[in-house]
C-alpha positions as semicolon CSV with decimal commas, in nm:
position;residue;x (nm);y (nm);z (nm)
1;M;0,365;-1,488;-1,426
2;S;0,223;-1,601;-1,085
3;G;0,606;-1,610;-0,981
4;E;0,606;-1,228;-1,038
5;T;0,284;-1,211;-0,838
6;K;0,377;-1,362;-0,537
7;A;0,708;-1,167;-0,529
8;D;0,511;-0,836;-0,560
9;R;0,273;-0,953;-0,296
10;R;0,561;-1,011;-0,075
11;M;0,701;-0,678;-0,141
12;L;0,377;-0,520;-0,036
13;E;0,344;-0,713;0,277
14;A;0,681;-0,593;0,379
15;L;0,587;-0,226;0,351
16;V;0,493;-0,037;0,668
17;C;0,291;0,293;0,704
18;P;0,549;0,590;0,688
19;V;0,322;0,766;0,940
20;T;0,269;0,484;1,211
21;Q;0,507;0,216;1,097
22;A;0,191;0,007;1,123
23;P;0,135;-0,287;0,858
24;L;-0,047;-0,209;0,540
25;S;-0,338;-0,379;0,402
26;Y;-0,360;-0,443;0,025
27;D;-0,663;-0,348;-0,187
28;A;-0,614;-0,517;-0,509
29;E;-0,917;-0,376;-0,669
30;A;-0,828;0,006;-0,580
31;Q;-0,481;-0,063;-0,614
32;E;-0,398;0,066;-0,273
33;L;-0,229;0,018;0,033
34;I;-0,457;0,083;0,315
35;S;-0,286;0,220;0,659
36;K;-0,608;0,172;0,897
37;P;-0,453;0,356;1,218
38;A;-0,355;0,664;0,999
39;K;-0,668;0,642;0,801
40;L;-0,486;0,679;0,457
41;A;-0,483;0,481;0,154
42;F;-0,158;0,503;-0,053
43;P;-0,177;0,438;-0,421
44;I;0,003;0,206;-0,642
45;R;0,087;0,336;-0,965
46;G;0,221;0,131;-1,275
47;G;0,322;-0,144;-1,005
48;I;0,500;0,105;-0,758
49;P;0,362;0,169;-0,433
50;V;0,354;0,577;-0,380
51;M;0,440;0,609;-0,006
52;L;0,409;1,001;0,009
53;V;0,169;1,119;0,279
54;D;0,117;1,406;0,029
55;E;0,001;1,152;-0,249
56;A;-0,246;0,935;-0,004
57;R;-0,610;0,957;-0,007
58;R;-0,769;0,997;0,326
59;L;-0,985;0,750;0,480
60;D;-1,327;0,866;0,656
């Protein structure tokens, strides 16, 4: 199972923000990918990142 986790983590680390193209940070507890430059948090649902701006949570 840890092999799957590493592969998933590599996949998540390869993603970039659709707005700024900046790298994303992974918040495992919240199951979100965070774009600090865009101040957006993209949800991960069922293990799949939802990279739509309309679905992202705005960060203050």
